[in-house]
PADO-289988 format. One record per residue (C-alpha): residue number from 1; residue in one letter; x, y, z. Coordinates in Angstrom, 2 decimals. Layout:
BEGIN
+------+------+---------+---------+---------+
| resi | resn |       x |       y |       z |
+------+------+---------+---------+---------+
|  NUM |    A |       X |       Y |       Z |
...
+------+------+---------+---------+---------+
END
This chain:
BEGIN
+------+------+---------+---------+---------+
| resi | resn |       x |       y |       z |
+------+------+---------+---------+---------+
|    1 |    X |  -30.98 |   11.08 |   -0.84 |
|    2 |    X |  -27.54 |    9.47 |   -1.57 |
|    3 |    X |  -24.97 |    7.89 |    1.06 |
|    4 |    X |  -22.19 |   10.14 |    1.92 |
|    5 |    X |  -19.79 |    9.99 |   -0.93 |
|    6 |    X |  -16.42 |   10.67 |    0.66 |
|    7 |    X |  -14.26 |    7.78 |   -0.05 |
|    8 |    X |  -11.37 |    9.80 |    1.11 |
|    9 |    X |  -12.94 |   10.49 |    4.52 |
|   10 |    X |  -13.52 |    6.77 |    4.73 |
|   11 |    X |  -10.04 |    6.03 |    3.85 |
|   12 |    X |   -8.72 |    8.72 |    6.27 |
|   13 |    X |  -10.42 |    7.03 |    9.16 |
|   14 |    X |   -7.30 |    4.69 |    9.29 |
|   15 |    X |   -5.62 |    7.61 |   10.98 |
|   16 |    X |   -4.81 |    7.32 |   14.76 |
|   17 |    X |   -8.12 |    9.49 |   15.60 |
|   18 |    X |  -10.31 |    6.76 |   14.38 |
|   19 |    X |   -8.67 |    3.30 |   14.44 |
|   20 |    X |   -8.14 |    0.65 |   11.81 |
|   21 |    X |  -10.54 |    0.55 |    8.79 |
|   22 |    X |  -11.58 |   -2.62 |    6.77 |
|   23 |    X |  -13.63 |   -1.58 |    3.45 |
|   24 |    X |  -16.06 |   -4.55 |    3.16 |
|   25 |    X |  -17.56 |   -3.35 |    0.11 |
|   26 |    X |  -17.26 |   -0.26 |   -2.09 |
|   27 |    X |  -19.84 |    0.02 |   -4.96 |
|   28 |    X |  -20.06 |    2.71 |   -7.62 |
|   29 |    X |  -23.06 |    2.79 |   -9.60 |
|   30 |    X |  -24.35 |    5.19 |  -12.36 |
|   31 |    X |  -28.05 |    5.93 |  -13.09 |
|   32 |    X |  -29.41 |    8.82 |  -15.20 |
|   33 |    X |  -25.91 |   10.52 |  -15.53 |
|   34 |    X |  -25.35 |   10.50 |  -11.64 |
|   35 |    X |  -22.73 |    8.51 |   -9.81 |
|   36 |    X |  -23.39 |    7.03 |   -6.53 |
|   37 |    X |  -20.74 |    5.59 |   -4.09 |
|   38 |    X |  -21.81 |    3.42 |   -1.31 |
|   39 |    X |  -19.33 |    2.11 |    1.23 |
|   40 |    X |  -19.71 |   -0.53 |    3.73 |
|   41 |    X |  -16.84 |   -0.54 |    6.32 |
|   42 |    X |  -15.71 |   -1.94 |    9.56 |
|   43 |    X |  -13.85 |    0.28 |   11.95 |
|   44 |    X |  -11.96 |   -0.60 |   15.04 |
|   45 |    X |  -13.50 |    2.35 |   16.93 |
|   46 |    X |  -16.62 |    2.85 |   19.03 |
|   47 |    X |  -19.42 |    4.20 |   16.82 |
|   48 |    X |  -19.69 |    7.55 |   18.89 |
|   49 |    X |  -16.15 |    8.31 |   18.12 |
|   50 |    X |  -16.61 |    7.51 |   14.45 |
|   51 |    X |  -19.59 |    9.90 |   14.26 |
|   52 |    X |  -17.81 |   12.58 |   16.10 |
|   53 |    X |  -14.81 |   12.43 |   13.50 |
|   54 |    X |  -17.22 |   12.41 |   10.54 |
|   55 |    X |  -19.37 |   15.25 |   11.91 |
|   56 |    X |  -16.41 |   17.32 |   13.02 |
|   57 |    X |  -16.80 |   19.44 |    9.78 |
|   58 |    X |  -14.29 |   22.15 |   10.68 |
|   59 |    X |  -11.42 |   19.37 |   11.15 |
|   60 |    X |  -12.31 |   17.15 |    8.14 |
|   61 |    X |   -9.01 |   18.64 |    6.11 |
|   62 |    X |   -6.88 |   16.96 |    8.98 |
|   63 |    X |   -8.29 |   13.49 |    7.99 |
|   64 |    X |   -6.90 |   13.44 |    4.30 |
|   65 |    X |   -4.69 |   15.85 |    2.16 |
|   66 |    X |   -7.25 |   15.84 |   -0.61 |
|   67 |    X |   -9.84 |   17.70 |    1.50 |
|   68 |    X |   -8.57 |   21.23 |    1.22 |
|   69 |    X |  -11.45 |   23.13 |    3.04 |
|   70 |    X |  -14.84 |   22.51 |    4.92 |
|   71 |    X |  -17.21 |   24.75 |    6.71 |
|   72 |    X |  -20.71 |   24.69 |    8.06 |
|   73 |    X |  -23.03 |   27.16 |    6.01 |
|   74 |    X |  -26.03 |   26.69 |    8.19 |
|   75 |    X |  -28.49 |   24.18 |    9.64 |
|   76 |    X |  -31.60 |   24.27 |    7.34 |
|   77 |    X |  -33.54 |   21.91 |    9.25 |
|   78 |    X |  -33.49 |   19.95 |   12.77 |
|   79 |    X |  -30.88 |   17.18 |   12.42 |
|   80 |    X |  -29.43 |   18.65 |    9.05 |
|   81 |    X |  -26.30 |   20.56 |    8.48 |
|   82 |    X |  -25.41 |   22.31 |    5.22 |
|   83 |    X |  -21.61 |   21.84 |    4.57 |
|   84 |    X |  -19.16 |   23.24 |    1.90 |
|   85 |    X |  -16.26 |   21.20 |    0.95 |
|   86 |    X |  -13.39 |   21.98 |   -1.36 |
|   87 |    X |  -11.23 |   19.03 |   -2.38 |
|   88 |    X |   -8.63 |   17.98 |   -4.94 |
|   89 |    X |   -9.80 |   15.34 |   -7.48 |
|   90 |    X |   -6.96 |   13.75 |   -9.59 |
|   91 |    X |   -7.16 |   11.35 |  -12.33 |
|   92 |    X |   -3.74 |   10.17 |  -13.24 |
|   93 |    X |   -1.59 |   13.44 |  -13.50 |
|   94 |    X |   -4.68 |   15.71 |  -14.02 |
|   95 |    X |   -5.78 |   17.36 |  -10.79 |
|   96 |    X |   -8.66 |   19.71 |  -10.27 |
|   97 |    X |  -10.17 |   21.52 |   -7.28 |
|   98 |    X |  -13.86 |   20.44 |   -6.77 |
|   99 |    X |  -16.37 |   22.26 |   -4.59 |
|  100 |    X |  -19.77 |   20.92 |   -3.23 |
|  101 |    X |  -22.23 |   22.15 |   -0.93 |
|  102 |    X |  -24.31 |   19.40 |    0.57 |
|  103 |    X |  -26.92 |   18.93 |    3.36 |
|  104 |    X |  -25.79 |   16.17 |    5.70 |
|  105 |    X |  -28.32 |   14.20 |    7.74 |
|  106 |    X |  -27.92 |   11.45 |   10.48 |
|  107 |    X |  -30.29 |    8.61 |    9.70 |
|  108 |    X |  -30.83 |    5.25 |   11.16 |
|  109 |    X |  -28.94 |    3.98 |    8.22 |
|  110 |    X |  -25.94 |    6.36 |    8.82 |
|  111 |    X |  -25.00 |    9.77 |    7.47 |
|  112 |    X |  -26.66 |   10.64 |    4.23 |
|  113 |    X |  -25.70 |   13.77 |    1.99 |
|  114 |    X |  -27.51 |   15.24 |   -0.76 |
|  115 |    X |  -25.96 |   17.98 |   -2.98 |
|  116 |    X |  -27.43 |   21.20 |   -3.09 |
|  117 |    X |  -28.28 |   21.80 |   -6.91 |
|  118 |    X |  -26.45 |   24.60 |   -8.53 |
|  119 |    X |  -24.08 |   25.14 |   -5.65 |
|  120 |    X |  -21.35 |   22.40 |   -6.33 |
|  121 |    X |  -18.94 |   21.33 |   -9.07 |
|  122 |    X |  -21.30 |   18.44 |   -9.50 |
|  123 |    X |  -24.59 |   18.22 |  -11.40 |
|  124 |    X |  -26.36 |   16.37 |   -8.63 |
+------+------+---------+---------+---------+
END
C-alpha cells in the first residue's frame, strides 16, 4: 500500500474550496524500480471538508488542470473504491497523458492508494 501519490491534488487544495495549504514535507523515494511520494501537509480547512474534497472523485478534475478525467469503477471491498484517473504529466516541454486505476482506502493514517497491476500507465 502506498500513500496517495497525487501531488497535483495536494497542490490543488489551495483552491477556495479547501483553504490554504502548507506542504511541510514532500519526499520522493525509489525502491526496486518503484517510486513513492509521501506528502505531509497542513491545510487551513476542517478535516472532514478536506476528506470530502479528496474523495469526490467525479469532481477531482476541477481541482487542477492536469487532472483530465476521473471516475469510480467500483467498490471492491468495504471502505475501498476503485478509481480511474487520466492526467497529463509533463517534463520540461514533453507532455503525455497518463492513466491509472487504483484502489483507494481510508485508513487511520489517511488516504492510501494502490495501483491495480496491469491497468495503468505505471508498472506498480
